[in-house]
Structures are given as C-alpha cells and as structure tokens.
N, C-alpha and C positions, 0 to 999 in steps of 0.2 A: 805196636803201631797198628797192626791189623785188627787187634781187639778194639782199639779206640774207634777205628773206622766203622767196625761192625755196630758198636753201640750208637754211633752218630746216625747211621742209616736207619736203625730201629726208631730212634727219636723222630727223624724226619717223616717216616711212614706214619707214625702215630699222630703227628701234628696234621698231616694231610687228611687222614681219616677224620680227625676231630673237626677240621674246617668244613669238610663236606657235610658232616652230620649237622653242624650248626647252621649251615646254609639251607639245608633241606628243612630244618626246624623253623627257621625264620620264614621261609616260603609258605609253609603250612599255616603259621600264625597269621601271616599277612592275608592269606586267602580267607581264613576263617573270620578275620576281623572285618575285612572289606566287603565280603559277600553279603552278609546280612544288612550291613549299613546301606549299601547301594541298592539292595532290594527294598529295604524299608523306606529309604528316601529316594526312590526312583523318580527323580524330578522330571527328567525329559519325558518319561512315560506318562506321568500324571498331567503334566502341562499339555502335552500333545493330545492326551485324551480329552482334557477340558476344552482345548481348541477345536477338536473334532466335533465335540458335542455342542457346537454353536447353536444358539437359539434360532428359531424359525425366522426367515427373512423379514416377516412382518411383525415379529414380536416386539413389544415396546421395550423389553429389557435390553435389546441390542443398543438402544440409544440412552440408556440410563446407567450411569457410572456410580460406584459406591464411593470412590475417592477421586479427587482431582489429580493427585500426584502420590506416587509410591516412593519412599525414601530408602535407598540401598546404600549401606556404608559398613565399614569395618569398625565395630564398636570401640575397641580399645584405642583407636587412632583419633577419632573425631567426635564421638558421642557426647562427651561431657560439655564441650564448648561450641564448636562450629555447628554440628547438627542440631543441638538443643536450641541454639539461637535461631537457626534457620526454621525449625519447626514452629517456634513461637511467632516468628515474623510472617510465615505463611498463614497461620491461624488468624493473626490480627488483620490480615488483608482479606479475610473471608474465603481463603483457599483451604480445601479440606485435604490434609495430607495423611498418609498411612505411615506410622512409626511403630515398629514391632513391639517396643517396650510399652506403648501406651494403648494401642488398639487391640492387641491380642488379650483375650480374657484368660484368667487362671483356669487351667485344665484343658485349654484348647490344644489340639495336636499341632505342633509348631509349623511343620512344613505345609500341612493342609491350609492353615490360616494364611501363610505367606503366599502360597500358590493362588488362593482365591483373591487375595488382595491385589496381586499383580494383574490378574486377568480383569479385575474390577476397577482398574485405574486407567485414567485417560493419558496421564504422563508418568514418567519415572525420572527421578533425579538420582544419579549414581555418583557418589562421592568417591572417586578413585584416589586412595592414599597409598603410602608406601607399603602398608601392611595388608592392603585389600586382597591381594592375590594369595596371601597365606591362609585365608579362610575358605574352606570348601563350601560353606554356606553361601558366602558372597559370590563365589564362582558359579554355583548352581543357580542362584538368583539371576546373575548376569546372563547365563546361558538361556534361561527361560525368557528373559526380557528381550534378548536379541531375536529369539524365535517369534515373539509377539510383534516386534518391530517389522520383521520381514513379512508378516501377515497383515501389516498396517492396522494392528489392534492397539498399538502403543506408540507414543512419541518419547524418545529417550533423550535426556539432557545430561551429558556428562559434566562433572566438575573435577578438574585435575588439581587435586589438593596437594601442594608442595611436591609435585612430581613433574617430570618432563613428558608431555604427551607422546613424543616420538619414541620413548621407551616402550610404550604400549604397542605401537605399530611394529617395532623391531623385536619386541619381546625380549628386551635387554634389561640390564641392571637388576633391581630388586624383583622384577617380574620373572626374569629368567631363573633366578635362584629359587623362587617360590614354586615355579612349575617343575623344576628339577626335583625338588623335595617331594612334591606330590606324586611324581613318577615312582618313587620308592614305596608308596603306600596304596596307590590306586591303579586300576588298569589303564593302559595307554589310550584306549578309545575315549574314556572319560576325560583324561587330561588333555587330549587333543581337542575335544569339544570346548573345554575351558579356554585353551590357548586361542582357538578361533574366535571365541566370544570376546576375549581381551583385545585381539587384533581389530575386530569389527568396531568396538567402542572407541578405539583410537582413531578411527577414520571419521567419526561423527564430530561435527563442530560443537564445541562446548566452552565452558568457562575455565580460565587458567587463574588459579589463586595468586600466582606470582605477578600477575599484571595489576594487582591491587595492593595498596599498602596495608590496608586494614581488612579483616574479615567482615566487619560491619558494612563496609562499602560494597564488598562482593555480594553479601547477602541481600542488600538493598537492590542491587542490579538484577540479581537472579529472581527475586520476588516480583519485580516490575516486569521482567521478561515473561515470566509465567503468567502473570495477570493479563498482559497484553495478548498472549496466546489464547487464554481461556476466553477473553473478551471477543477476539476475532472469530473464535469458533462458535460462540453463542450468538453473535450479532453480525456475522459477516454476510448476511443475505441468504444463508442456506438453512434457516430455521424451518421447522415444520417438516422434517425429513421422513415422514411416515411413508413406508413402502419404498424408500430410496434404494435399499439393497437390490430390489428387483430391477429398478431403472439402471442401477450401476452394472448389473450383469448383462443386460441387453446392450448398453452402451459399450461395454468392454468387448462384446462380440463384434459390434460394428467397427470399433476403433482398431481392433486387432493390433495391440501394442507391440507384439513381437515382429510384426511385418515391417520391412524397411522401406515400403513404398510411401507415397504421399496420399493421404485420404481426406476426403471431405464427407462429413456426416451431418445430415439434417435432422433437426428435432422439430416435429410438426404437430400442431394441434390447435384447437380453438383457444381463445383467450381465457386465462384463469386456471388452466390445467397444470401449471407449474413448470413450463418449459424453461424459464429463466432459472428457477431453483435447481432443476436437474443439470443445466449447463454449468452453473456455478459450482455445484457439488463435484461434478466430474472434473472441472478445472482444478479445484483444490486437491482432489485425490491424485491426479496424474501429472500435475505441473512440474514436480521434481524430476520427472524423467526426460525433460526437454532442456535444450540449451537456453531457450528464451521462451517467454510466454506473454500473452496479452489478452485481457478480457475487455471487449468493447461493448458497453451497454447502450441501449436505446439508439441503435443505428438509424432506425426510421426517423426519429425526431431530430437527431443531431445532423443527419445528412441534409435534411431540409433547412435547418437553422444555419449551419455553418459551412456546408458544402463538403465535397469529397476530399479536397486537399487537406482540410483541417483534420478529418478522420484518419487520413493516411499518416499525418504527423503524430497523432495520438498513438497509432499502432507502432510506429517506428520509435517513438519516445519510450514506449513500454518495453520494446525489445532491445533497443540500444539507448539506455537511459542517460549515458554520459556523452553521447556523440553530438558535436556541434552542428553536424549536418541536419539535425532534426529541425533546426530553426528555419531552414530553407523550404521553399515550395517543393514538394516531393511528387514527382510524376509517377504514373504506374510503372514505367520502364525502370526508373530509379529504384523504386520499391522492390521490383522483381530482382534487380541486380544485387541488392544488398541482402535479400532474404534467401536466395536460392542455395547458399552455402550453410544455412542454419537449420537445425532441427527445432521447429517452432510449434507451439500449441497456441492457436488463435481461436477465440470464441467471438462470433459476431451475433449479438443478441437482438432480436426483434427486427428482422429484415422484412421489407414488404415490397421491394422492387428489384428487378433483375439488374438495373443499373448500379445499385449499391454493391452487389456482388462483383460485377465486372470491374468496379473501381477499387475495391478493397481486397479481393481475392480472385483475380481474373481466371486463374487455372492452377492446377497442381504443379505446373512447371515454375510457378513463382517461388516455391518453397523447397527447402533442402530435404534430403532423404529422411524418412521417419516422421515427417511433420504431420500434424493433424489440424484440420479446420472444422469447427463445430458451428453450425448455423441454426438459429432458432427462428421460426416463422409461423404465422397463421395460414400462409398461402403456399400450398404444395406446388402450385404452378411455378413459383419462383425457383424452387429447387429443381424441378424438371427442366426448366429452360436453361439452368446452369449445369445440367448434366451431373447432378449430385447423385451418385449411385446408391448410397446407403441412407435410408430415411427411416427414422424411428417415429412412429405415430404415438403420441402420448394420449392415453385414454383416461377416462375418469377413474377416481379411486374406487376400489371395491368397498362394500358396505362396512366391513370390519375396519379397514384402513380409514375410511371417512369418519367413522364414529370415534376412532382414536384421535385424529387430528382435531375434530370438532371439540372433543372433551378437553384437549390440552388448552384450548382457548376459553371454553365455557366454564370449566371447573378447575383449571390448572392441575389436572391429573390426566392419566391416559385412559380413563374409563368413566362412565357416568356413575354418580352415587345412587344409592337406593332412592326410589321415588322419582328419579328423572330419566331412567333408562328408556321407557316407552316414548316419552316426549322427545328425547334426544333422537331416537330412531326415526320418529316421524319427521323431525326437522331435517335430519340428514337425507332422508328419502326425497324431500322436496328440493334439496340443493344439488342433486344430481352428481355428487362425487367431485365437485369442482373445488380445489384447495382454497382459492381466493375467497369464494363465498363461504366456505366452512370456517375460515379464519375470521372473516368480518362478522358474520352472524353469530358465531360462537362468542366473540369478544363482546358483542352487544348484549348478550344474555348473561354475562358473568355477574353473579351475585344478585340476580333478579328473582322475584317471587314467581311461583308457578302460574299465577294468573297472568303475569306479563308474558310468560312463555306461551301460554295458550292463545293470547291475543295475536302474538306474532305468527304463530303457526296457522291461525285462522286466515290471516292476510295472505300467507304464502300458498295455502291450499285453495283459496277461493278466487284468486286472480286468474284472469284469462291469459295473462302474460306469464309464461313459465320460464322465461329466460333468466340468465344470471343477473341482468340489469335490475330485475324486480327484487331479487334477494338483496342486492346492494342498496337499492332505493329504500327498502324497509329500514335499514340501518341509518340512512341519511334522515329519514322522516322522524326518527327517534331523537335527533339532536335538538338542542335548544337553538334559539335564533342566532345568538352570537357564534355558536359552534358551526352553524350552517354557513354563515358569512365567511368565517375563517377557512372552512373546508373548500368552498367554491373559489376563493382567491388563491389558496395554495395550489389547488388542482389546475386552475386556469392560468395563473400568473407566476407562481413561485416554485414550480417543480424544478428541482436541480439547483435552487438558490440556497444561500446560507440562511440558517434560522434567524440570526440576529438581524440580517438585512430585511427579512420578511416582517419580523415583529416591529421594527422601526416604522415601516410604511403602513402596516395594518392597524396600529394602535388607534388612529383616529376613527376607524370604522367600528371598532369595539373598544371597550374600556381598557382591557389588557389582553392582548392576543396570546401571550405565552402560555397561560394556564389552559386555554382552549386547544393549543397545539398539543399539549400533554394529553388532554382528554382524547383527541383524535388519534394519537399514537396508541393509547390504551385500547381504543376501539378498532385498531388495525386499518383505519381509513387512510392514514398517512404513515410514512416511516422516516427515519433519520439515519444517515450514515455516520460513521465514526468521526468524520470531519465536519459534522453538524450541517450537512446539506439535506434539504427536505426532498422526499421522493414519494410520488403517487403512482400507483399502478395505472397503466394506460386504460384499463377498463373503467377504473374510477374516474379518470380524467374524462373519458367519453360520457360517463353518466353525469358528471358535473356540467359539461357543456350542454347536454340535453336539457338539464334542469334550467340552465340560464336561458335557453331558447324557447322554453315552453310557452306557447300561446303568442309568441312574438316573432315567428319565423319570417313573416312577410314585412315586419316592421323592425329592422335591426336597430334603429335609433331609440327603441323602447327597451332594449336589453341593457343589463348592467355592464356587460363586457363584450367586446368585439375582437375577433382574432382572424377572421377570414378576409382575404384581400378584397373580394367583391363587396362584402358588407361595408368595409371601411371606405372603399371607393365610392359607394353609393352615399355614404354619410357626407363626404366632402364635395360631391359633384351634383347630386340630384336636388331638385327643389322640393322640399318637404312642407311647404306652406308655412304656417305659423306655429306648428307643433314644436314643443320643447324637446331637446335632445337629452334623454335620460342616461346616456352612457357614462359610466364611471371609469372604465378602463379600456384602453386601446392597445392591443399587442399586435404589431404588424411586422411580419417577416417578409422581406422583399426578395428573398432567395427564390429564384425561378420566375419572378415577375418582371415585367418590362419597365413600366413607369407609372407614376401616379401624380396627377396634377391636383393640387390642393387649393381650394378656395378659402383663404384665411378667415373670411367672414363667418365660416361655420363654427370657429372656435368661440365666437361671442355668444353662441346659443348653447354651449356645453357647460352649463352652470355646475354640473356635478362631476366633471372630469377631474380625476385625481391621479391617474396613472397613464402615462403616455410613453410607449416603447416602440421605436422604429429601428429594426435591425437589418443587417446585410444590405444596406442601402448604398454601399460604396462600390463603384466599378472603375475600370480604367478610364472610361469616358466621363466620370463624375457621378454625381448623385442621381438616383432614380426618382426621387421625390422632388417635385418642383412647385413653387408658389406662382399662382396666376396673378397675384397682386402682392403688395408689401404686407408683411406680417406686423401688425401693431398691437396685438393683444394675445395673451395666453391666459387661460383660467388658472386659479390658484392650485397648482399641482403639488402632489406629495412626491412624485417620482417622475423624472424626465430623462429618457435616454433617446437621443436622436442622432444616429450615426450619419455622417456626411451631411450635416445641416449646412445649407447653402448660403445663408445670409451672413453678413459681417458682424452682426451682434444680435442679441436677444431683444424682443420688443420692449419698448419703454413702459408699456402697460402690462406688467408681469408681476403679480404679487407673490413674493418668494418666502413669506414668513413661515409657510408650512412645508417648504421644500426640504426633503430629507436627502435625496440623491440628485445630482446634476451631472449627466454624462453626455458629452458631445464629441466623442472621438472622430478623427478623420474629417473634421468640419472646417468651414471656411472662415470662422470667426476671427476677427482681428482684436476685438475687445468684447467682453461680455455685456457690459453696460457702463454707463457713466455715473459717477457719484457712489453713494453708499446704499446698499440694499439691506433690508432686514432678513438676515439669514440665521435666525436663532435656532432653527431645527436642522440645519444642514450638517450631515455627517460625512458624506463622501462626494468628491468632485473628481471627474475624469475628463481631462482636456488633451489626452495623448494624441499625438500626430496631427495636431492643429498647426499646420506648417506656417500659417500666416499670423498666428497669435503674437502680438507685440508685447502685451503686458497683461497682468491679471489685475482685477479690480480691488478695491478696498475690501478686505475681509475682516475688518475689525469687529463686526457683529456676528461673525460665524464662530461663536465661542464653543460650539459643540463639534466642530470639524475634526474628524479622526483620520481621514486619508485624503491626500491630494496627489494626483498623477498628472505630470506635465511632460512626460517622456516624449522625445522626438518633436518638440516644439522648436523648430530650427530658427525661428525669427525672434524668440524670446531673449531679451537682453538683460533685463533686471526684474526683480521681484518687488512687489509692494511691501513697504515696511511693516504693514499690519500683520503680515504672515508670521513675523518673528515673535508675536505675542499670543499665539494660539496654543494655550497650555494643554489642550486635549489632543493635539495632533500626534498621531502614532506613526503614520507612514507618509513619507515625502519622497516621491520618485521623480527625478528630473533627468533621466538618462538621455544622452545624445542631444542635449540642448547646447549646441556647439558655440553659440554666441553669448551664453550666460557667463558673466564675470564672477569674480570671487564673491562669496557670501559675506555679510557683515561679520565683524569679529566679536560683536557684543551680543550675539543671539544666544538664547538659552531656552530651547523648547523642552521643558522638563519631562514630557510624556513621550517624546520621540524615541522610537525603537528601531526604525528602519529608514535609512537615508541612502538613496542611490543617485550618484553623480557620475556614473559610468559613461564614458564617451564625451564628457563635457571638457573639450580640449582647451578651453580658455581658463579653466580653473587652475590657479597656480599655488594657492595656499591651502594647507590642510584645514578643513572646516572645524570651527569651535562648536562642539556638540555637547549634549547633556550626558550626564553619567549613566543614564538609562539606555543608551544606544546598544542594540544587539547586533544589527547588521549595517555595515558601512561599505558602500561600493564606490571606489574611486578609480576604477580601471580606465586606462587611456587618458587620464588627466595630465596636466603639466606640472604637478607638484614635484618639488625637489627633496623636501625634508618632512619626515614624520616627527612631530614634536615630542620632546621627552615627557610631556604631561600626559601622553597616551595611557600611562599606567592608571590614571583615574577612571578609565572606561572599564570598570570592573565587570560589567555584564556583557561586554563585546564577545560575540560568538563567531562572527564571520567578518573577515576583512579582505576586500578585493583591491589589489594594487597592481594587477597585471598590466603590461603594456604602458607603464609609466616610464617613458624613455629617459626622463631627467632625474628619476628618483635615485637617491643615494642610500647607503646602508641604513638599516633601521636602528633606532636607539636600543640600548640594552634594557631600558625600562619596559619594553614590550614583553619581556619575560615574566613580568609580574601579573600578566593577564591570565589567571588560572581558568577563566571561562572560555578563552579563545579555543575554538575547535577547528576552524578552517582558515588558512591563510594562503592566498594566491599572490605570488610574486613573479609569475612567469614573464619572460620577455622584458626584463628590466636590466639592460646591459650594464648600468653603473653600480649594480649591487654586486659587491665583491666578497662580502663576508656572510657566512651562514648565520641567519638571525638567531638571537638568544630567545628561546621560547619556553613557555611553561609546560608542565608535564601533561596538561589536558589536551594537547594538540592531537587531532585525528587525521586531518588532511592537510598536506603541505605541498604546494606547487612552486618549483624554482626553475622551471624550464627556461633555457636560454639566458640565464644569468652568468656573471663572470666569477662565481665563487670557485675557489681552488681546493677547498678542504671542507669535509664534513667532520665536525668535532666528535671526539669519543663520547661526549655527553649525549649524543643521539640515542645511546642505549638506555637512557633514563626515560625516554618518551614512550612509555609502555602502552599508551592508548593509540599510537600512530598506526593507521591502517593503509594510508595512501601516501606515497612519496614519489614525486616526479622531478627528476634531475636531468631529463633529456636535453641534449644540445648544450650542456655545460662543458665547453671544450677545454677549459682550464682545469677541470675537476680531476683530482688524483684519486687513487684507490680509497675505497670506503673503509672505515675502522671496523675491527672485529666485533666491537660492542653492538653492531647492528643485529647480531644473532640474538640479542636479548629481547628483540621486538617480536614477541609471540603473536601479536595481533596484526602485524604487517601482512597485508594481502596483495598489494599492488606496488611494484617497484619498477620505475622506468628509468633506464640509463642509456637510451638510444642516442647515438651520436656523440657520446662522451669518449673522444678518441684517446684521452690519456688514461683511461681505465684499462689496466693490464691484468688485474687479478679478479677472479670470480668473487663477488661479494658473499660474505658469510651471513646467510639468512636463515630464519627459522623454517622448519620443515613444512609449515602450514601455508606458505605463500602460494597464491593462485596465479599470479602473472609476474614474470620477470623478463623484461625486455632489454636484451643486451645487444641488439642489432647496432652495428656501427661502432662498437667498442674495439679495443686492441687486445682483447683476451684471446690468447692462443691455446692455453692449456687449462682445462677445468680442474686439474689436479686429481688426486685419488678419490674416486667416488665409489660408494657401494652400488650394487646393482639397482637397489630401490631408488637411491638418490639420482642416479643417472637417468632412470626412467622418468622420475618425477620432473627433472630438469628439462628433459625433452618434451614432456607434455605441457610444460608451462607456456612455451611459445608456439603451441600447435595452431592457435587461432591466427597468429601472425603469419606462420608458414603457409597456411591455407590461403590467406589473402594474397600473399606474395606470389604463390604459384598461379592462382586464379588470374591475377593481374597480368602476369607475364604470358600466360597462355592466351589471354584475350588480346594482348598486344601482338603476339606472334600471328594469330589468326587475322587480325586487322591488316598487318603488313603483307600477308600472303594475298589477301583480297585486293590490295592496292597495286600489286605487281601486274 
C-alpha cells in the first residue's frame, strides 16, 4: 500500500512539472508570435503618426479626399453578397468607395494601403457582422477609424448586419467571446483598445439590417443617405473653404467650448470677406455638441420684411421643431423662459442694427449654460453696443489663399496652369483678397482665351474705382442682354423665392429664363439652395440696385424697378406732368412705415407694370395703404401680391390673361370679380384670411392653376363648381373655413396631391379624392366614418384625423396603404381599437383615444420612430413585441393610468415618458439600463423642477 502511494506521488509530481514546462513554452511562443506582428502592424502608431503629420492649414490637400467612403467589413461574412452589391450601388451613384480587394494594387504593403485609404476618406461604412470582432485586421481598422472620428477627420456610419447593436455597447454575445479569445493571443492593452472601439461604434447611430426585409432595400437607403450627406457637404453654403482651418482655430479660441458659461462671439468685417461662410462652417463643425441649434440667415433683410416676432418664431421652430407653441406670437420674455434651460448654438447672420440683437438675443441670461451665440455683421458698433466681448475681425485672404480660391473657380483646380500663373496673380492682386470677388471673377474667366483675360485685367487696373463693386460690375457687363435682365430681376425681386415661381413670372421678359438662371449660377452671380430657393449675395443685390438707378436717381418713374417707400410714394402722389411711367416692378415693404395714400389714376399711366408686391401692410387698425378714389383699373400684371387690400373686389378693368400669381391675403374682398375672366396663365392663388370672402369666382378658364389657398376664409360657404374640373391643381388648402359644407361627391381632381380641410367643422363626409393624394388633413372635422375604399389611395403618406370627436374606428383596409408614413388620431374619444396599419408607418399619434390594447403585431412595424399613447386611460400594458422596434425613438405613455409594467423597448430609444402611469417597479435592470432610463426623462424632470421652483417663488412674492 505504501509502495502504491509512493508511485502515485511520483506520477503527480511529474505531471505538475510537465504542465509548468508546457505553460512556459506556450508563453514563449505567444510572445515570439505576437511581438513581431504588433511591431510590423503597429497600426495605432502609424495612424497617429499620419494624423500628427497633418498638412499645413492652408494646404489644398486638406480639403481633397481620395475616396468618398471607406468600406470596412469581415470578408467571410458579407463580402460575396452584401458588400459586393453595396460597392456597385455606390459606384453607380457616382460615389467613390474604397474596397481593399479592388483598390489595393498587387505588391502593395497591405496595412500601409489601408491606413492611407482611411485617412484619405471622408466617410467610413463599417459593416458589423457576427464574425467582425474575430478579425484583428477589422479591429485595428476600427480602432484607427474611431481615432479619426474623435479628431473630426472622418464620419463613421455603422451597419449592424444581423446582430443586436446593444451587444456592442455591452460587449456581450459573439463579441464577448471574440475578445476573450484575443486575450489569449495579444497583450491586454491592445485588446482593451479594440474593446473600447467596439463600444464606441455601438453608441453611433447607424443602420440595422433587421429593420429591412431585403438587403437590396437596405442598400438603397444607405446609398441615398450617403449621397445626401455628400450633397449637403458640397453644396451646403460652406464651399470655397480656403484658409478655413485658420478661421476655425481663431473661432475655437473665442468660443472656448470647454467653458460652461454663455458666450456671444461677433464675426466682423466688410462685405464679401466670407463672414457668412465662416459662421456656417463653425455651425456645422460644432452643432453636435449642443442640445439644440439654429442658423438664422439674412437677419437684416428678414427683420425689415417680416418683423421681430416672425424671426423669433423661426428661432424657436429650429430649436423646438415639434412644439405647438411656435405657432403663437412669441415675446422676448417667453423666448427667454423657454431657452434658459437649453444649451443652444445660435447663429445670427448679417445683423446691422442693435434692435435686432435686443429682440433676438437680448443678453446671455436668455440662454442655458454652455450656450454660444455667433453674430456676423459689417458694423462693429452694433457689437459694441450689445456688449459682445469677443469679436473676430475677418481680414482679406493672403495671396496664396486668394490664388487657390480664384483657381478653383477659374480653372476647376487649386492652382493656375502653365501660361496663366502671372495673369492670375495680377487679377488676384486687383481683387484685394475678397472671397466673393475671387469667386465671381474667377467663374467669369473659366475657359476664356488669354486675350479675354487681358481685357478684363486692363479694366480692373485702369479704373479709378478700386472697390469690390467694380470687380463685380465687370462680370455683370460681360453678360448678354437676357442674362442681365434675369440677374437684375432675381437680385431685386426674387431673392429667397423658389426657382419655378421666378421662371413662371420672368418668361415674358426673356424667351426662356431657366437657361439664363443656370448661366448665372455657373458665373457665381446667384446661388440656389437644396430646396430650389434662389439666393443672391447682398453685395450683388446692392450692385443690381445701383445699376437700376443709374442716371435716374432724381426720376424714379424712369426706373425699371422701385423698392424704396419714398420713391413709390412719389409715384402715386406727385404730379409728374405728362411723362410716361416706365416702371415695370414695384416692391413695397410697409414694415416700419406709417401709411400710404394712393391715387388710383396713376395706374392708368403704368403701361409697363408687370410686377406689384405690397407686403406687411396689415396692422391691428387695418391696412396702411389707402385709396383716395375708387380703383377702376389695373394694368395687365404678371404678378400681384397686395396684403390687406381694402376694397371689396378687384377693378372691373383688369386684364388677367397674363397673370401668373394672384395673392390677396388678409384682404377685405367679398368677391374677386363677376363673370368669367381669362386666367389662362394663372398658376397660384392665395386668398387666405380673407374673412369676408363669400365665394370664389368662376375658374373654368384657369386650366393651369396648381395651388389654391383659402385657409381661414370664415365666411366662405361653398365653392364654385368650376373648381372640380381643374386637372392641374396640386394643392388645395381650406383649413378653418368653418362654414364650408361638404364637398361634392363626384369630384375627381386627378393631379391633387395635398388637400387640407383641417378645422372645417361643418364637413361631415370623408371627401372623395383622387388616387394621387399624398397629404390629407381632416383634423377637427365632423366626419364619423373613414370609408373602406381608402385602400385605393395608394400614394397617401400623411393623414390627419386628430380632434375628430365623432370619428369611429378606422376600417381594416387602411392597412393596405404601404405608403402611409404618418397618422394622427389624437383626441378622438370614439376610437376604441388600435388601427390596422401597414409596415411603412413611421409616426403614429393616438393620444386621448379609448383604445384598450396594443396588438402584438406592433412588433412588425419596424420603421416606427414615434408613438404617442398619452392619456389613453383604458390602455393596458404594452406587448413584449415592442422590443422589436429598433427604430423607435420617442414613446409617450403619460397619463396612461392602467399601465403597470415597464414597456419592453429597444435600447436606442431617446425619450420614454412614463409620467402619470401606475408603474411601481421597473424590474431588474442592469446598471447601464438604469442610467439610460433615468436619462430618458431628464428633459421632463428639468422642466418639472423649473416650473415648480418658479411657482414657489411666485407664491412667496405674493405673501
């Protein structure tokens, strides 16, 4: 027995020694294997070195990217199908992607090529699949990309392919296992860096493949999103960013983003130096660091046109886009109360009066901690009067920067070609480093012969006027006659208007205005926003007005256009003898003016008048413009907008065959005219808020009418039958026409896309509309039933039925509407059943209905982002399938007293309002989930505390 024990002990010792030797051997092999690999592929070192060696701030290579997007993926998971199809879709859209299989040349050192491609890409798409974290190549790529994102050198777009994004945040599931396996092969510092990168990408909003039935649909959405990003970056108003890195550094020092105080920063300099471009660039760069943001352009012009209340509404709509309070008149005190709890980034562009700042950003106390207000102006005195402590003076571009910007427009490259360098330097010297002049003159010289360059340079050198206006005037003089007419009209009449509206009115003046608009854009004399609004720099507007007034300053009736109040007043009140009035356009803004008495007889001498626009004419006391006699004649206008027109009808001598737009909002008209008028050219008619309008005239000859607005016409009882035969009518708005009865049941406007009957309380029947309808507003009507034939409205995207007190449950056929994205059913007490809906629904409002149950099929609505069930007091607990909704961001259950369990929601939700429910126990939560849940209602808690503190202070004062 003793011998057996002895032998057993010897065997045990031998095995122990063997295990120790094997362990040491494995450790040695692991170190010898990993050390050279990590040294050879020392990705963090090479990437950081590349980042450290950034080009000079003014180097053109800083704004030139080799690739639009870098594709990162685990090859064995997705290369053959998903990534291959994504690559081809990007290429076909004109987007330049980097794909390591296709872009790396044979013989290239692989990591060096990948490293350079990442640094040379503007975006990166990372396809995170189940096997992604098993590849150290993928993890190293991801680590470098996260580093680039933090340095704002790259925009990362994750695609969560057949995985749960929450696994990345928690580093659970397949990612946990992969990282554990890496710990056996690589040092812990490297694995921790990979672990952090995975966690970071899990916090970035991306695309979830499970939210789409087909890969092809997901690819289409991704490509469109990236195309939109690239388009906004290239045409978002921050083009020509030469020398912008220097401006950014200076602005960063003034803004001091790490400071928690409220700061106002002025950007000051003469016109054309790029103040607006700098402000837009800074806005785009830093906006993500704020709770809310708003960029308000053309403060000077809009303040005069629309008044301070309108601009406050625009600011509040930008910061609180969904708040119904924005529709009200907003006082400075109200604006201050709503903003002082928000960290806001506000840009006020082109301010020229201290009153504008006092009305829109009265003091730092208006805004929450950490807020920043950026003000651009030509007048430093405005900033001094408002006690703005930080002022950045924008100076002209240096010669090297000016030459680069000029070359980008003159040659479509960042430097002059051989043979043009000396000429380019001479031109740049004459333009004084002003970005606007460099762009305009550069564009005018594109693809021109040297002789043309020399002629233009001669004009610039030999003029006594060395101001920027001369440089701009040279470009204007080079236009042909039609281009000059279009430019002057756009600059003086159509700045900020839609392109199609402008072309419809301009076409009589030139054969076809659209090609001329394109030419003017190519010459940088006008611009167009993404929503097709025309924009003209204020310096170019000033130049256009100077040209119009040349030689006729003392005789305003000889000019083509009038816009100053005193000039228009003299036209209608002074005795000008027998001279003809040559005016073609009158643009009168009555904001800030007292009153104008018009002698109607003056219109009989305006043979050329085509454009008449009178704005901001409405006051509490009535119209500011009055007629000294009856108006019996108007010339054959192309465009008429007369706000608060005081007469009961238009004159009987009014030739309307050329009229394109007729706008008489806030007017006293009871009827426009008697009989039938020739309206062959009419496209748009706006009679909104004409409270005395009884009927609309015969519109049978308005065959081209596209939009008709009759909102808030409180006396309107019925519509002329000719309206239902206008086959080109696209938009018909009749909101709050409270006396309007049901529409005819036999109407079929085949082009109608948007119909608003919101607030028409006398409407009892669901309107019979065309299959092309896309927006249907029936909020606050008296309809009881939605017909079963609604399924034929296959293009319907928005349906408003809120506050329909008599409305009953919707038919199941509404579930066939795959295009329906938004449905509002709030405050419909007779709705007791959750509606059957298609899977395309994005926003659903059921506040205050009597529904008792949300069906489990809610989990199929994978596109749903907004769900409001507040004040549904019969509603029971929500189904667990709600957790399938990965795109759900906003869920409101406030006041649902029968809700006793915490709803199961996806981890990405941004707002969960559970106030007033009966939930007592949130159940077992992880530390991350508990923190996430607490943060969701932080906005509500802030408002709640602020409200009660304010009430407490008020009560104390009243004691």
